Every structure is written in C-alpha cells, then in structure tokens.
ChimeraX commands (.cxc) that place a marker at each C-alpha (Angstrom):
marker #1 position 105.48,144.31,219.88 radius 0.5
marker #1 position 107.08,147.60,218.85 radius 0.5
marker #1 position 108.68,149.78,221.49 radius 0.5
marker #1 position 107.21,153.09,220.43 radius 0.5
marker #1 position 108.17,154.70,223.73 radius 0.5
marker #1 position 111.72,154.75,222.28 radius 0.5
marker #1 position 110.50,157.68,220.18 radius 0.5
marker #1 position 109.95,159.72,223.34 radius 0.5
marker #1 position 106.99,161.90,224.25 radius 0.5
marker #1 position 105.84,165.48,223.77 radius 0.5
marker #1 position 103.07,167.69,225.09 radius 0.5
marker #1 position 99.84,167.93,223.11 radius 0.5
marker #1 position 97.47,170.27,224.90 radius 0.5
marker #1 position 96.95,168.97,228.42 radius 0.5
marker #1 position 98.27,165.51,227.50 radius 0.5
marker #1 position 101.71,164.05,227.06 radius 0.5
marker #1 position 101.65,161.64,224.11 radius 0.5
marker #1 position 104.11,159.27,222.51 radius 0.5
marker #1 position 105.68,160.85,219.44 radius 0.5
marker #1 position 104.55,158.03,217.15 radius 0.5
marker #1 position 100.80,158.06,216.63 radius 0.5
marker #1 position 98.39,156.95,213.92 radius 0.5
marker #1 position 96.51,158.81,211.19 radius 0.5
marker #1 position 93.15,157.32,210.23 radius 0.5
marker #1 position 92.74,158.96,206.80 radius 0.5
marker #1 position 93.66,155.85,204.79 radius 0.5
marker #1 position 90.93,153.79,206.46 radius 0.5
marker #1 position 88.30,155.39,204.22 radius 0.5
marker #1 position 87.74,154.29,200.62 radius 0.5
marker #1 position 89.76,155.35,197.54 radius 0.5
marker #1 position 90.41,159.09,197.52 radius 0.5
marker #1 position 89.45,159.18,201.22 radius 0.5
marker #1 position 85.86,158.84,200.02 radius 0.5
marker #1 position 83.30,156.19,200.88 radius 0.5
marker #1 position 83.63,153.12,203.08 radius 0.5
marker #1 position 86.76,150.96,203.43 radius 0.5
marker #1 position 87.08,147.99,201.12 radius 0.5
marker #1 position 87.49,145.79,204.20 radius 0.5
marker #1 position 85.56,147.00,207.26 radius 0.5
marker #1 position 86.93,144.36,209.63 radius 0.5
marker #1 position 90.51,145.02,208.52 radius 0.5
marker #1 position 90.05,148.73,209.28 radius 0.5
marker #1 position 88.84,147.91,212.80 radius 0.5
marker #1 position 91.79,145.55,213.26 radius 0.5
marker #1 position 94.31,148.29,212.36 radius 0.5
marker #1 position 92.82,150.71,214.90 radius 0.5
marker #1 position 92.77,148.09,217.65 radius 0.5
marker #1 position 96.33,147.01,216.87 radius 0.5
marker #1 position 97.55,150.62,216.99 radius 0.5
marker #1 position 96.20,151.05,220.52 radius 0.5
marker #1 position 97.47,147.60,221.52 radius 0.5
marker #1 position 100.95,148.68,220.37 radius 0.5
marker #1 position 100.79,151.67,222.69 radius 0.5
marker #1 position 99.59,154.42,220.34 radius 0.5
marker #1 position 97.88,157.17,222.36 radius 0.5
marker #1 position 97.43,159.82,219.61 radius 0.5
marker #1 position 94.99,159.17,216.74 radius 0.5
marker #1 position 94.38,161.74,214.02 radius 0.5
marker #1 position 91.09,161.86,212.12 radius 0.5
marker #1 position 88.41,164.11,210.66 radius 0.5
marker #1 position 84.72,163.88,209.94 radius 0.5
marker #1 position 85.46,164.88,206.33 radius 0.5
marker #1 position 87.38,161.61,205.83 radius 0.5
marker #1 position 84.76,159.50,204.11 radius 0.5
marker #1 position 82.90,161.71,205.07 radius 0.5
marker #1 position 82.07,160.36,208.55 radius 0.5
marker #1 position 83.71,157.00,207.76 radius 0.5
marker #1 position 86.89,157.12,209.85 radius 0.5
marker #1 position 85.21,158.62,212.91 radius 0.5
marker #1 position 82.55,155.92,212.91 radius 0.5
marker #1 position 85.24,153.25,212.53 radius 0.5
marker #1 position 87.23,154.73,215.43 radius 0.5
marker #1 position 84.14,154.70,217.63 radius 0.5
marker #1 position 83.28,151.12,216.67 radius 0.5
marker #1 position 86.82,149.87,217.19 radius 0.5
marker #1 position 87.93,151.78,220.27 radius 0.5
marker #1 position 84.99,153.07,222.33 radius 0.5
marker #1 position 84.81,153.22,225.28 radius 0.5
marker #1 position 88.13,155.01,224.85 radius 0.5
marker #1 position 91.17,154.51,227.06 radius 0.5
marker #1 position 91.76,157.47,229.37 radius 0.5
marker #1 position 95.13,158.26,227.80 radius 0.5
marker #1 position 93.94,158.17,224.17 radius 0.5
marker #1 position 94.02,161.62,222.51 radius 0.5
marker #1 position 91.83,161.87,219.41 radius 0.5
marker #1 position 92.69,164.87,217.24 radius 0.5
marker #1 position 90.22,165.90,214.57 radius 0.5
marker #1 position 90.00,168.76,212.08 radius 0.5
marker #1 position 87.37,171.04,210.58 radius 0.5
marker #1 position 87.29,173.65,207.82 radius 0.5
marker #1 position 86.50,171.48,204.81 radius 0.5
marker #1 position 83.65,169.42,203.45 radius 0.5
marker #1 position 83.32,166.89,200.65 radius 0.5
marker #1 position 81.48,167.38,197.39 radius 0.5
marker #1 position 79.30,164.55,196.10 radius 0.5
marker #1 position 82.12,163.81,193.64 radius 0.5
marker #1 position 84.67,163.50,196.45 radius 0.5
marker #1 position 86.10,166.99,195.95 radius 0.5
marker #1 position 87.52,168.94,198.89 radius 0.5
marker #1 position 85.68,172.21,199.49 radius 0.5
marker #1 position 86.19,175.01,202.05 radius 0.5
marker #1 position 83.63,175.06,204.88 radius 0.5
marker #1 position 84.43,178.20,206.86 radius 0.5
marker #1 position 81.06,179.72,207.68 radius 0.5
marker #1 position 80.14,179.87,211.39 radius 0.5
marker #1 position 77.31,177.41,210.68 radius 0.5
marker #1 position 79.58,174.95,208.85 radius 0.5
marker #1 position 82.29,175.07,211.53 radius 0.5
marker #1 position 79.77,174.64,214.36 radius 0.5
marker #1 position 78.09,171.74,212.55 radius 0.5
marker #1 position 81.48,170.11,211.96 radius 0.5
marker #1 position 82.31,170.18,215.67 radius 0.5
marker #1 position 78.93,168.65,216.53 radius 0.5
marker #1 position 79.33,165.99,213.79 radius 0.5
marker #1 position 82.75,165.01,215.14 radius 0.5
marker #1 position 81.37,164.79,218.68 radius 0.5
marker #1 position 78.42,162.68,217.55 radius 0.5
marker #1 position 80.28,160.30,215.26 radius 0.5
marker #1 position 83.16,159.76,217.69 radius 0.5
marker #1 position 80.75,159.41,220.61 radius 0.5
marker #1 position 82.43,162.10,222.69 radius 0.5
marker #1 position 81.14,164.94,224.86 radius 0.5
marker #1 position 84.24,167.08,224.26 radius 0.5
marker #1 position 86.90,166.94,221.53 radius 0.5
marker #1 position 90.50,166.81,222.86 radius 0.5
marker #1 position 92.06,168.77,219.99 radius 0.5
marker #1 position 90.45,170.33,216.92 radius 0.5
marker #1 position 92.67,171.55,214.08 radius 0.5
marker #1 position 91.28,174.34,211.93 radius 0.5
marker #1 position 92.34,173.45,208.38 radius 0.5
marker #1 position 92.82,176.56,206.28 radius 0.5
marker #1 position 91.55,176.09,202.72 radius 0.5
marker #1 position 92.54,179.30,200.91 radius 0.5
marker #1 position 94.49,177.00,198.57 radius 0.5
marker #1 position 93.92,173.25,198.53 radius 0.5
marker #1 position 97.51,172.65,197.33 radius 0.5
marker #1 position 99.25,174.25,200.31 radius 0.5
marker #1 position 99.34,177.18,202.70 radius 0.5
marker #1 position 98.29,180.57,201.30 radius 0.5
marker #1 position 98.18,183.90,203.09 radius 0.5
marker #1 position 94.93,185.38,204.34 radius 0.5
marker #1 position 93.28,186.26,207.64 radius 0.5
marker #1 position 92.09,183.31,209.75 radius 0.5
marker #1 position 90.50,185.51,212.41 radius 0.5
marker #1 position 86.85,184.87,211.50 radius 0.5
marker #1 position 86.87,181.02,211.45 radius 0.5
marker #1 position 89.29,180.72,214.37 radius 0.5
marker #1 position 87.12,183.02,216.49 radius 0.5
marker #1 position 84.16,180.68,215.87 radius 0.5
marker #1 position 86.24,177.68,216.98 radius 0.5
marker #1 position 87.48,179.58,220.05 radius 0.5
marker #1 position 83.85,180.31,221.00 radius 0.5
marker #1 position 83.04,176.59,220.75 radius 0.5
marker #1 position 86.05,175.97,222.99 radius 0.5
marker #1 position 84.68,178.45,225.53 radius 0.5
marker #1 position 81.39,176.53,225.49 radius 0.5
marker #1 position 83.26,173.38,226.55 radius 0.5
marker #1 position 82.91,171.43,223.29 radius 0.5
marker #1 position 86.63,171.62,222.44 radius 0.5
marker #1 position 89.60,171.39,224.85 radius 0.5
marker #1 position 92.46,172.52,222.62 radius 0.5
marker #1 position 92.89,174.11,219.20 radius 0.5
marker #1 position 95.47,173.52,216.47 radius 0.5
marker #1 position 96.01,174.82,212.94 radius 0.5
marker #1 position 96.57,172.96,209.66 radius 0.5
marker #1 position 97.85,174.05,206.24 radius 0.5
marker #1 position 99.01,177.42,207.57 radius 0.5
marker #1 position 101.77,180.00,207.17 radius 0.5
marker #1 position 103.90,181.43,210.00 radius 0.5
marker #1 position 101.93,184.70,209.76 radius 0.5
marker #1 position 98.66,182.83,210.25 radius 0.5
marker #1 position 100.07,180.96,213.24 radius 0.5
marker #1 position 101.11,184.27,214.79 radius 0.5
marker #1 position 97.65,185.69,214.14 radius 0.5
marker #1 position 96.05,182.57,215.59 radius 0.5
marker #1 position 98.13,182.72,218.77 radius 0.5
marker #1 position 96.83,186.25,219.29 radius 0.5
marker #1 position 93.27,184.88,219.32 radius 0.5
marker #1 position 93.61,181.66,221.35 radius 0.5
marker #1 position 96.22,179.16,222.54 radius 0.5
marker #1 position 97.49,177.00,219.65 radius 0.5
marker #1 position 98.77,173.58,220.78 radius 0.5
marker #1 position 99.80,172.07,217.43 radius 0.5
marker #1 position 100.44,172.84,213.78 radius 0.5
marker #1 position 99.84,170.28,211.02 radius 0.5
marker #1 position 101.56,171.02,207.70 radius 0.5
marker #1 position 103.26,169.11,204.91 radius 0.5
marker #1 position 106.88,168.40,205.78 radius 0.5
marker #1 position 109.27,165.57,204.99 radius 0.5
marker #1 position 112.83,164.82,203.92 radius 0.5
marker #1 position 112.30,166.49,200.54 radius 0.5
marker #1 position 109.88,169.29,201.49 radius 0.5
marker #1 position 111.53,171.32,204.22 radius 0.5
marker #1 position 110.01,174.77,203.85 radius 0.5
marker #1 position 108.91,174.72,207.51 radius 0.5
marker #1 position 112.41,174.15,208.93 radius 0.5
marker #1 position 112.59,177.51,210.72 radius 0.5
marker #1 position 108.96,177.31,211.81 radius 0.5
marker #1 position 109.46,173.89,213.44 radius 0.5
marker #1 position 112.35,175.22,215.50 radius 0.5
marker #1 position 110.35,178.31,216.54 radius 0.5
marker #1 position 107.41,176.15,217.62 radius 0.5
marker #1 position 109.73,173.80,219.53 radius 0.5
marker #1 position 111.01,176.74,221.58 radius 0.5
marker #1 position 107.42,177.60,222.48 radius 0.5
marker #1 position 106.42,174.02,223.33 radius 0.5
marker #1 position 104.02,173.70,220.40 radius 0.5
marker #1 position 103.75,170.34,218.64 radius 0.5
marker #1 position 104.38,170.08,214.88 radius 0.5
marker #1 position 102.59,167.24,213.09 radius 0.5
marker #1 position 103.88,166.65,209.53 radius 0.5
marker #1 position 101.62,165.05,206.97 radius 0.5
marker #1 position 102.72,163.20,203.82 radius 0.5
marker #1 position 106.01,161.89,205.33 radius 0.5
marker #1 position 106.76,160.26,201.96 radius 0.5
marker #1 position 104.96,162.74,199.69 radius 0.5
marker #1 position 106.44,164.57,196.72 radius 0.5
marker #1 position 109.73,162.75,196.28 radius 0.5
marker #1 position 111.47,162.89,192.92 radius 0.5
marker #1 position 113.16,159.75,191.48 radius 0.5
marker #1 position 116.63,160.85,192.62 radius 0.5
marker #1 position 115.50,161.39,196.21 radius 0.5
marker #1 position 113.51,158.18,196.13 radius 0.5
marker #1 position 116.59,156.23,194.99 radius 0.5
marker #1 position 118.71,157.74,197.76 radius 0.5
marker #1 position 116.13,156.91,200.41 radius 0.5
marker #1 position 115.67,153.37,199.12 radius 0.5
marker #1 position 119.43,152.80,199.04 radius 0.5
marker #1 position 119.88,154.01,202.62 radius 0.5
marker #1 position 116.92,151.92,203.78 radius 0.5
marker #1 position 118.35,148.78,202.16 radius 0.5
marker #1 position 121.69,149.41,203.86 radius 0.5
marker #1 position 119.98,149.73,207.25 radius 0.5
marker #1 position 117.71,146.71,206.74 radius 0.5
marker #1 position 114.69,149.00,207.00 radius 0.5
marker #1 position 111.88,150.24,204.77 radius 0.5
marker #1 position 112.04,153.71,203.15 radius 0.5
marker #1 position 109.05,154.74,205.30 radius 0.5
marker #1 position 110.85,153.66,208.47 radius 0.5
marker #1 position 113.90,155.72,207.54 radius 0.5
marker #1 position 111.76,158.77,206.66 radius 0.5
marker #1 position 109.91,158.50,209.99 radius 0.5
marker #1 position 113.12,157.95,211.98 radius 0.5
marker #1 position 114.62,161.06,210.35 radius 0.5
marker #1 position 111.56,163.10,211.36 radius 0.5
marker #1 position 111.86,161.87,214.95 radius 0.5
marker #1 position 115.51,163.01,214.99 radius 0.5
marker #1 position 114.73,166.31,213.27 radius 0.5
marker #1 position 113.10,168.06,216.26 radius 0.5
marker #1 position 111.71,167.04,219.67 radius 0.5
marker #1 position 108.29,168.61,219.04 radius 0.5
marker #1 position 107.54,166.57,215.91 radius 0.5
marker #1 position 104.64,164.13,216.40 radius 0.5
marker #1 position 104.12,161.52,213.70 radius 0.5
marker #1 position 100.79,160.18,212.44 radius 0.5
marker #1 position 101.66,157.75,209.63 radius 0.5
marker #1 position 98.53,156.21,208.19 radius 0.5
marker #1 position 97.90,152.77,206.74 radius 0.5
marker #1 position 95.04,150.35,206.27 radius 0.5
marker #1 position 97.30,147.32,206.86 radius 0.5
marker #1 position 98.23,145.82,210.24 radius 0.5
marker #1 position 101.57,144.72,208.77 radius 0.5
marker #1 position 102.43,148.22,207.58 radius 0.5
marker #1 position 101.27,149.66,210.89 radius 0.5
marker #1 position 103.75,147.47,212.77 radius 0.5
marker #1 position 106.51,148.44,210.33 radius 0.5
marker #1 position 105.79,152.14,210.77 radius 0.5
marker #1 position 105.76,151.94,214.55 radius 0.5
marker #1 position 109.06,150.05,214.52 radius 0.5
marker #1 position 110.67,153.24,213.18 radius 0.5
marker #1 position 110.88,154.31,216.84 radius 0.5
marker #1 position 113.66,151.75,217.29 radius 0.5
marker #1 position 115.66,152.67,214.17 radius 0.5
marker #1 position 118.91,154.43,215.05 radius 0.5
marker #1 position 120.37,156.76,212.41 radius 0.5
marker #1 position 124.10,157.54,212.54 radius 0.5
marker #1 position 125.37,161.06,211.96 radius 0.5
marker #1 position 126.69,159.95,208.56 radius 0.5
marker #1 position 123.27,158.65,207.52 radius 0.5
marker #1 position 121.63,161.83,208.82 radius 0.5
marker #1 position 124.01,163.84,206.65 radius 0.5
marker #1 position 123.06,161.81,203.59 radius 0.5
marker #1 position 119.36,162.24,204.32 radius 0.5
marker #1 position 119.71,165.97,204.93 radius 0.5
marker #1 position 121.36,166.20,201.52 radius 0.5
marker #1 position 118.15,164.99,199.88 radius 0.5
marker #1 position 116.50,168.35,200.54 radius 0.5
marker #1 position 119.22,170.04,198.50 radius 0.5
marker #1 position 118.35,167.73,195.61 radius 0.5
marker #1 position 114.71,168.85,195.71 radius 0.5
marker link #1:1,2 radius 0.2
marker link #1:2,3 radius 0.2
marker link #1:3,4 radius 0.2
marker link #1:4,5 radius 0.2
marker link #1:5,6 radius 0.2
marker link #1:6,7 radius 0.2
marker link #1:7,8 radius 0.2
marker link #1:8,9 radius 0.2
marker link #1:9,10 radius 0.2
marker link #1:10,11 radius 0.2
marker link #1:11,12 radius 0.2
marker link #1:12,13 radius 0.2
marker link #1:13,14 radius 0.2
marker link #1:14,15 radius 0.2
marker link #1:15,16 radius 0.2
marker link #1:16,17 radius 0.2
marker link #1:17,18 radius 0.2
marker link #1:18,19 radius 0.2
marker link #1:19,20 radius 0.2
marker link #1:20,21 radius 0.2
marker link #1:21,22 radius 0.2
marker link #1:22,23 radius 0.2
marker link #1:23,24 radius 0.2
marker link #1:24,25 radius 0.2
marker link #1:25,26 radius 0.2
marker link #1:26,27 radius 0.2
marker link #1:27,28 radius 0.2
marker link #1:28,29 radius 0.2
marker link #1:29,30 radius 0.2
marker link #1:30,31 radius 0.2
marker link #1:31,32 radius 0.2
marker link #1:32,33 radius 0.2
marker link #1:33,34 radius 0.2
marker link #1:34,35 radius 0.2
marker link #1:35,36 radius 0.2
marker link #1:36,37 radius 0.2
marker link #1:37,38 radius 0.2
marker link #1:38,39 radius 0.2
marker link #1:39,40 radius 0.2
marker link #1:40,41 radius 0.2
marker link #1:41,42 radius 0.2
marker link #1:42,43 radius 0.2
marker link #1:43,44 radius 0.2
marker link #1:44,45 radius 0.2
marker link #1:45,46 radius 0.2
marker link #1:46,47 radius 0.2
marker link #1:47,48 radius 0.2
marker link #1:48,49 radius 0.2
marker link #1:49,50 radius 0.2
marker link #1:50,51 radius 0.2
marker link #1:51,52 radius 0.2
marker link #1:52,53 radius 0.2
marker link #1:53,54 radius 0.2
marker link #1:54,55 radius 0.2
marker link #1:55,56 radius 0.2
marker link #1:56,57 radius 0.2
marker link #1:57,58 radius 0.2
marker link #1:58,59 radius 0.2
marker link #1:59,60 radius 0.2
marker link #1:60,61 radius 0.2
marker link #1:61,62 radius 0.2
marker link #1:62,63 radius 0.2
marker link #1:63,64 radius 0.2
marker link #1:64,65 radius 0.2
marker link #1:65,66 radius 0.2
marker link #1:66,67 radius 0.2
marker link #1:67,68 radius 0.2
marker link #1:68,69 radius 0.2
marker link #1:69,70 radius 0.2
marker link #1:70,71 radius 0.2
marker link #1:71,72 radius 0.2
marker link #1:72,73 radius 0.2
marker link #1:73,74 radius 0.2
marker link #1:74,75 radius 0.2
marker link #1:75,76 radius 0.2
marker link #1:76,77 radius 0.2
marker link #1:77,78 radius 0.2
marker link #1:78,79 radius 0.2
marker link #1:79,80 radius 0.2
marker link #1:80,81 radius 0.2
marker link #1:81,82 radius 0.2
marker link #1:82,83 radius 0.2
marker link #1:83,84 radius 0.2
marker link #1:84,85 radius 0.2
marker link #1:85,86 radius 0.2
marker link #1:86,87 radius 0.2
marker link #1:87,88 radius 0.2
marker link #1:88,89 radius 0.2
marker link #1:89,90 radius 0.2
marker link #1:90,91 radius 0.2
marker link #1:91,92 radius 0.2
marker link #1:92,93 radius 0.2
marker link #1:93,94 radius 0.2
marker link #1:94,95 radius 0.2
marker link #1:95,96 radius 0.2
marker link #1:96,97 radius 0.2
marker link #1:97,98 radius 0.2
marker link #1:98,99 radius 0.2
marker link #1:99,100 radius 0.2
marker link #1:100,101 radius 0.2
marker link #1:101,102 radius 0.2
marker link #1:102,103 radius 0.2
marker link #1:103,104 radius 0.2
marker link #1:104,105 radius 0.2
marker link #1:105,106 radius 0.2
marker link #1:106,107 radius 0.2
marker link #1:107,108 radius 0.2
marker link #1:108,109 radius 0.2
marker link #1:109,110 radius 0.2
marker link #1:110,111 radius 0.2
marker link #1:111,112 radius 0.2
marker link #1:112,113 radius 0.2
marker link #1:113,114 radius 0.2
marker link #1:114,115 radius 0.2
marker link #1:115,116 radius 0.2
marker link #1:116,117 radius 0.2
marker link #1:117,118 radius 0.2
marker link #1:118,119 radius 0.2
marker link #1:119,120 radius 0.2
marker link #1:120,121 radius 0.2
marker link #1:121,122 radius 0.2
marker link #1:122,123 radius 0.2
marker link #1:123,124 radius 0.2
marker link #1:124,125 radius 0.2
marker link #1:125,126 radius 0.2
marker link #1:126,127 radius 0.2
marker link #1:127,128 radius 0.2
marker link #1:128,129 radius 0.2
marker link #1:129,130 radius 0.2
marker link #1:130,131 radius 0.2
marker link #1:131,132 radius 0.2
marker link #1:132,133 radius 0.2
marker link #1:133,134 radius 0.2
marker link #1:134,135 radius 0.2
marker link #1:135,136 radius 0.2
marker link #1:136,137 radius 0.2
marker link #1:137,138 radius 0.2
marker link #1:138,139 radius 0.2
marker link #1:139,140 radius 0.2
marker link #1:140,141 radius 0.2
marker link #1:141,142 radius 0.2
marker link #1:142,143 radius 0.2
marker link #1:143,144 radius 0.2
marker link #1:144,145 radius 0.2
marker link #1:145,146 radius 0.2
marker link #1:146,147 radius 0.2
marker link #1:147,148 radius 0.2
marker link #1:148,149 radius 0.2
marker link #1:149,150 radius 0.2
marker link #1:150,151 radius 0.2
marker link #1:151,152 radius 0.2
marker link #1:152,153 radius 0.2
marker link #1:153,154 radius 0.2
marker link #1:154,155 radius 0.2
marker link #1:155,156 radius 0.2
marker link #1:156,157 radius 0.2
marker link #1:157,158 radius 0.2
marker link #1:158,159 radius 0.2
marker link #1:159,160 radius 0.2
marker link #1:160,161 radius 0.2
marker link #1:161,162 radius 0.2
marker link #1:162,163 radius 0.2
marker link #1:163,164 radius 0.2
marker link #1:164,165 radius 0.2
marker link #1:165,166 radius 0.2
marker link #1:166,167 radius 0.2
marker link #1:167,168 radius 0.2
marker link #1:168,169 radius 0.2
marker link #1:169,170 radius 0.2
marker link #1:170,171 radius 0.2
marker link #1:171,172 radius 0.2
marker link #1:172,173 radius 0.2
marker link #1:173,174 radius 0.2
marker link #1:174,175 radius 0.2
marker link #1:175,176 radius 0.2
marker link #1:176,177 radius 0.2
marker link #1:177,178 radius 0.2
marker link #1:178,179 radius 0.2
marker link #1:179,180 radius 0.2
marker link #1:180,181 radius 0.2
marker link #1:181,182 radius 0.2
marker link #1:182,183 radius 0.2
marker link #1:183,184 radius 0.2
marker link #1:184,185 radius 0.2
marker link #1:185,186 radius 0.2
marker link #1:186,187 radius 0.2
marker link #1:187,188 radius 0.2
marker link #1:188,189 radius 0.2
marker link #1:189,190 radius 0.2
marker link #1:190,191 radius 0.2
marker link #1:191,192 radius 0.2
marker link #1:192,193 radius 0.2
marker link #1:193,194 radius 0.2
marker link #1:194,195 radius 0.2
marker link #1:195,196 radius 0.2
marker link #1:196,197 radius 0.2
marker link #1:197,198 radius 0.2
marker link #1:198,199 radius 0.2
marker link #1:199,200 radius 0.2
marker link #1:200,201 radius 0.2
marker link #1:201,202 radius 0.2
marker link #1:202,203 radius 0.2
marker link #1:203,204 radius 0.2
marker link #1:204,205 radius 0.2
marker link #1:205,206 radius 0.2
marker link #1:206,207 radius 0.2
marker link #1:207,208 radius 0.2
marker link #1:208,209 radius 0.2
marker link #1:209,210 radius 0.2
marker link #1:210,211 radius 0.2
marker link #1:211,212 radius 0.2
marker link #1:212,213 radius 0.2
marker link #1:213,214 radius 0.2
marker link #1:214,215 radius 0.2
marker link #1:215,216 radius 0.2
marker link #1:216,217 radius 0.2
marker link #1:217,218 radius 0.2
marker link #1:218,219 radius 0.2
marker link #1:219,220 radius 0.2
marker link #1:220,221 radius 0.2
marker link #1:221,222 radius 0.2
marker link #1:222,223 radius 0.2
marker link #1:223,224 radius 0.2
marker link #1:224,225 radius 0.2
marker link #1:225,226 radius 0.2
marker link #1:226,227 radius 0.2
marker link #1:227,228 radius 0.2
marker link #1:228,229 radius 0.2
marker link #1:229,230 radius 0.2
marker link #1:230,231 radius 0.2
marker link #1:231,232 radius 0.2
marker link #1:232,233 radius 0.2
marker link #1:233,234 radius 0.2
marker link #1:234,235 radius 0.2
marker link #1:235,236 radius 0.2
marker link #1:236,237 radius 0.2
marker link #1:237,238 radius 0.2
marker link #1:238,239 radius 0.2
marker link #1:239,240 radius 0.2
marker link #1:240,241 radius 0.2
marker link #1:241,242 radius 0.2
marker link #1:242,243 radius 0.2
marker link #1:243,244 radius 0.2
marker link #1:244,245 radius 0.2
marker link #1:245,246 radius 0.2
marker link #1:246,247 radius 0.2
marker link #1:247,248 radius 0.2
marker link #1:248,249 radius 0.2
marker link #1:249,250 radius 0.2
marker link #1:250,251 radius 0.2
marker link #1:251,252 radius 0.2
marker link #1:252,253 radius 0.2
marker link #1:253,254 radius 0.2
marker link #1:254,255 radius 0.2
marker link #1:255,256 radius 0.2
marker link #1:256,257 radius 0.2
marker link #1:257,258 radius 0.2
marker link #1:258,259 radius 0.2
marker link #1:259,260 radius 0.2
marker link #1:260,261 radius 0.2
marker link #1:261,262 radius 0.2
marker link #1:262,263 radius 0.2
marker link #1:263,264 radius 0.2
marker link #1:264,265 radius 0.2
marker link #1:265,266 radius 0.2
marker link #1:266,267 radius 0.2
marker link #1:267,268 radius 0.2
marker link #1:268,269 radius 0.2
marker link #1:269,270 radius 0.2
marker link #1:270,271 radius 0.2
marker link #1:271,272 radius 0.2
marker link #1:272,273 radius 0.2
marker link #1:273,274 radius 0.2
marker link #1:274,275 radius 0.2
marker link #1:275,276 radius 0.2
marker link #1:276,277 radius 0.2
marker link #1:277,278 radius 0.2
marker link #1:278,279 radius 0.2
marker link #1:279,280 radius 0.2
marker link #1:280,281 radius 0.2
marker link #1:281,282 radius 0.2
marker link #1:282,283 radius 0.2
marker link #1:283,284 radius 0.2
marker link #1:284,285 radius 0.2
marker link #1:285,286 radius 0.2
marker link #1:286,287 radius 0.2
marker link #1:287,288 radius 0.2
marker link #1:288,289 radius 0.2
marker link #1:289,290 radius 0.2
view
C-alpha cells in the first residue's frame, strides 16, 4: 500500500486533504466521451484510490457527460465522511463530443443540480467554475456574471465552497471580490510554468492550487530529460513529475487520473519519491528548455 500521507496535507475549503488525490476524467470513454470500455475496471480504480487513502476526488458532470459521476456514486456511495468530491461547471458537451461554454444562469443552475443528482449528494463540497472564454487556456474577461450565479447557489446551501478553473490572476482577484475562492485549477507542470508567481501568491493566502495535465505539452528534449532522470531514480516519468510538483509549493494538490489500478498505485507512490537538490535543479532547468 502506498504511503500517500508522506505527501502531506493542505486545506481545501473546510477540509484538510492529503495532497495526492485522484482525477476521474480518464474513466470516461475516448475523448472523455461516452462510457468506459471496462465498467468494472473503472469501479475498481475508484475503490482502490479510496482504499489507498485518497480523500480528494476530482470530477465533473460534463465528463462523459454524466459518466464519471455515476461511476463515482456506484463505486463509493455511501461516501466516507472524509472524502471530498470536487466537481466543475461552466461547460457542456456537444453531440459530437465537443466542449462548449455553458455560462447562462439556467445552464449553471442545471449543472449544479445534475452534479448533485448523479453523485447522490445533497450538497457539493467544492464546485469549480471553469472559464471557457478560450478552450485552449485562460483568456481575460469578466467572470462576475457566472460566478455570481454560483455564489447564489452557495447561499442556497447547494454548494459549500467555490473554486475557479482555467483562469488568469485578474479573474482570480475579481472572483475573490465576489465570494471566497478555495482553490484554483489551471494547467501547470515541469514544462509549463506560467503560473509560478500565482502559485506562490495563492500559497500565502492559503488557497489550494490544483494543476492539470502534469505531463502535458512536453517537447522531445524535455521528455528525454525527464525519462533519463526517472530511469536514474528507478521511477516512472509520471512519478518524477508528480514528486516535483509536491516539492514545488505546499499548496499544490495533485489529481493524476488513470483508468488502470496499476498506474494508480504508481502515481500514488510518488508521495514517497525523494528528489535531491541536484535533481530538482535539473528538473527546474526543463522549463528553460520550453
């Protein structure tokens, strides 16, 4: 069994969670669309994650759509008291699997109710508002209108805490003027480090930062460097990338996803991987090669 408590803990809303969690996105079909190719295997991964001590699961009703939430409910309900399920709203899926903005008050309200229904919950622990001004990354624009809708749903008792996803520092500042923001979920990894200053600012304010695509967007040179370091340490590239993120800042929470129990165990074992200062220096140098 992996010792994921070695990764430490951080505050997520009113909970303290282990810094290594699980992201359910890959449990849906190809392109995060449709059912999993192996339903029982998907259930097994979720149950193994919780058995290994994971207490932070990330999902959304637009994964599938509805697929991952229904799998989580089937595998894990009734939920353990310490399990924090984080979901997100702000997008919907086209019939062709495309990702479309869904920012109207009606769409956002329906999304919260769909997440509640499909997860079998009376209140959602954390809901991230995913900003969709640009599907390829954060883009400036006011988030006041959709965030105000989500804050009203929070005031009605349907949502405990609110986070933001795919956002700029200006949008986070605007959001914090509207309601408490407990987490930010953006793309960040060894090679893509545009949020370096933001992560440190959020850490000072006790706000969790949840990077997605921990191995996304690497060029061949970076990939070679990471693979070489991993081989030297007797680890996988993913384990090294996750261990670097854990060392990078205390407020980083990880949600690596997989549809394989074997890969899940490997990912969680990153909590026990020690990186020397020399190795950290080599890894930090990969960003300069980007």
